Structures are given as structure tokens and as C-alpha cells.
C-alpha positions as CSV (number, residue, x, y, z in Angstrom):
1,X,72.5,98.6,91.9
2,X,70.5,95.5,92.8
3,X,68.5,94.5,95.9
4,X,67.5,90.9,96.8
5,X,64.2,90.2,98.5
6,X,63.8,86.7,99.9
7,X,61.1,84.9,97.9
8,X,60.5,87.8,95.6
9,X,63.6,88.0,93.5
10,X,66.3,90.5,92.5
11,X,65.3,94.1,91.7
12,X,67.1,97.0,90.1
13,X,67.1,99.8,92.7
14,X,69.3,102.3,90.9
15,X,70.9,102.7,87.5
16,X,73.7,105.1,88.6
17,X,76.4,103.7,90.7
18,X,77.6,106.2,93.3
19,X,81.2,107.3,92.7
20,X,83.6,105.8,95.2
21,X,86.0,107.8,97.3
22,X,89.0,106.4,95.4
23,X,87.7,107.5,92.0
24,X,86.9,111.0,93.4
25,X,90.4,111.3,95.0
26,X,92.1,110.3,91.8
27,X,90.5,113.3,90.0
28,X,90.9,115.8,92.8
29,X,93.2,118.7,92.4
30,X,95.8,119.8,95.0
31,X,93.6,122.6,96.3
32,X,90.7,120.2,96.9
33,X,93.1,117.8,98.7
34,X,94.4,120.6,100.9
35,X,90.9,121.6,101.8
36,X,90.2,118.0,102.9
37,X,93.4,118.1,104.9
38,X,92.2,121.3,106.6
39,X,88.9,119.7,107.5
40,X,90.6,116.7,109.1
41,X,94.0,117.9,110.4
42,X,92.8,121.1,112.1
43,X,90.4,119.2,114.3
44,X,92.9,116.4,114.7
45,X,95.5,118.8,116.0
46,X,93.1,120.2,118.5
47,X,92.1,116.8,119.7
48,X,95.7,115.6,119.8
49,X,96.5,118.6,122.1
50,X,93.7,117.4,124.4
51,X,94.2,113.6,124.2
52,X,97.9,113.0,123.4
53,X,99.9,110.6,125.6
54,X,103.6,110.6,126.4
55,X,104.0,107.9,123.8
56,X,102.1,110.0,121.2
57,X,104.4,112.9,121.9
58,X,107.5,110.7,121.5
59,X,106.2,109.4,118.1
60,X,105.3,112.9,116.9
61,X,108.8,114.2,117.8
62,X,110.4,111.2,116.2
63,X,108.4,111.8,113.0
64,X,109.4,115.5,113.1
65,X,113.1,114.6,113.5
66,X,112.8,112.2,110.5
67,X,111.1,114.9,108.5
68,X,113.8,117.5,109.3
69,X,116.5,115.1,108.2
70,X,114.8,114.1,105.0
71,X,116.1,116.4,102.3
72,X,117.4,113.8,99.9
73,X,114.5,113.9,97.5
74,X,111.0,115.4,97.2
75,X,109.4,112.0,97.4
76,X,111.2,111.1,100.7
77,X,110.4,114.5,102.1
78,X,106.7,114.1,101.3
79,X,106.7,110.6,102.8
80,X,108.3,112.0,106.0
81,X,105.9,114.9,106.1
82,X,102.9,112.6,105.7
83,X,104.2,110.4,108.5
84,X,104.5,113.5,110.8
85,X,101.0,114.6,110.0
86,X,99.6,111.1,110.4
87,X,101.3,110.9,113.8
88,X,99.3,114.0,114.9
89,X,96.0,112.5,113.5
90,X,96.7,109.3,115.3
91,X,97.3,111.2,118.6
92,X,93.8,112.6,118.3
93,X,92.6,109.0,119.2
94,X,89.8,109.2,116.7
95,X,89.7,106.2,114.4
96,X,87.4,107.9,111.8
97,X,89.8,110.8,111.4
98,X,92.7,108.4,111.0
99,X,90.8,106.3,108.4
100,X,89.9,109.5,106.5
101,X,93.5,110.7,106.5
102,X,94.8,107.3,105.4
103,X,92.1,107.1,102.7
104,X,93.3,110.3,100.9
105,X,97.0,110.0,101.8
106,X,98.0,108.4,98.4
107,X,96.3,111.2,96.4
108,X,97.7,113.8,98.8
109,X,101.2,112.3,98.3
110,X,100.9,112.5,94.5
111,X,99.6,116.1,94.6
112,X,102.3,117.3,97.1
113,X,105.1,115.7,95.0
114,X,103.8,117.5,91.9
115,X,103.5,120.8,93.7
116,X,107.0,120.6,95.2
117,X,108.4,119.6,91.8
118,X,106.9,122.7,90.2
119,X,108.1,124.9,93.1
120,X,111.6,123.3,93.1
121,X,112.1,124.0,96.8
122,X,111.1,122.0,99.9
123,X,112.0,121.7,103.6
124,X,112.7,125.4,104.3
125,X,113.6,126.7,107.7
126,X,110.2,128.4,108.0
127,X,108.4,125.2,107.0
128,X,110.3,123.3,109.7
129,X,109.5,126.0,112.2
130,X,105.8,125.9,111.7
131,X,105.7,122.1,112.2
132,X,107.8,122.6,115.4
133,X,105.3,125.2,116.7
134,X,102.4,122.9,116.0
135,X,104.0,120.1,118.0
136,X,104.9,122.5,120.8
137,X,101.2,123.6,121.0
138,X,100.2,119.9,121.2
139,X,102.8,119.2,123.8
140,X,101.5,122.2,125.9
141,X,98.0,120.9,125.4
142,X,96.9,124.2,123.8
143,X,94.2,123.0,121.5
144,X,93.4,126.4,120.2
145,X,96.9,127.2,119.2
146,X,97.4,123.7,117.7
147,X,94.3,124.2,115.5
148,X,95.1,127.7,114.5
149,X,98.7,126.9,113.6
150,X,97.6,123.9,111.6
151,X,95.0,125.9,109.8
152,X,97.4,128.7,109.0
153,X,100.0,126.3,107.7
154,X,97.6,124.5,105.4
155,X,96.0,127.7,104.1
156,X,99.5,129.0,103.3
157,X,100.1,125.8,101.4
158,X,96.9,126.2,99.6
159,X,97.7,129.9,98.7
160,X,101.0,128.8,97.3
161,X,99.4,126.6,94.7
162,X,96.6,129.0,93.7
């Protein structure tokens, strides 16, 4: 890394270039990705329950309906699932959480597709139910329940890949 000082010149300030988020995410395994999702999405669910608008609720329900209908392929299911989770993060009305979610979404997508291909099953009734319960907690403005349900869902997902 170089630093420029007016009138003095250019100086080497570091020989090691810090690894960027993109490079780190490319090497991250599915468990690490799910842990990052827990850190972001649990808080986002709680904030969405407190801050969501009627328009946010409409978008979350639309995304949930699209997710429920998307059983044609694993890739389409993962894309619909990501859209649903993103709608919850957006409803938290915190630009940093949205940016963090969007930053790792491509790696999360790849990891989730790989996991579901190994599992050979996706979109079960119990999986649909947990997402519905999360949205119900957000609609009822129950931040504690929204966070707990989101955490439990993601921890179950993590356990299934361990």
C-alpha cells in the first residue's frame, strides 16, 4: 500500500494488502456463510418487526408467496428464498444491514444451491411454515419472536450441513 504526501513523495506504508470481502466470501464454507446470516438476519428480523411499514409487509408477503410457488428448480427456489430474506432485511430500514446482506448474497446463493443439491430436497412444508411464522411475528410487531424464530431457523439450517 502506498501513501502520498504533498511535497514529500510517495511512501510504502504496508507490504501486505488486506484481503477484501469478496475474496474472503469466495473461500467461505456454508457454515461460515450461515453464521454471517445469523448475525445479520436475526437483528434484521427484530428491527423489521419494530419498523416495518404496510408496504414492507406487502413486499414480504409477496416474496413469501413467490417462494412458496417456486419448486421448479433448486436455483429458482434459492433465488426466491433470498428475495424473501432480503425483503425482511430491507424492512429493518438499516442501510448497513442491507449492504452487508447484499454483499454476501452471491456466495450464500452458491453455498445454498450446493447444500440443497447434496440434500436432494427443498421447499418442505415445515420449511414453508417457519418462514410464515417469522413473517407473522414481524406483522404482529413481536421483535423477540421474530428474532428467535429466525435464529432457530438458521441454526437448524447450520446443523443440517454439519
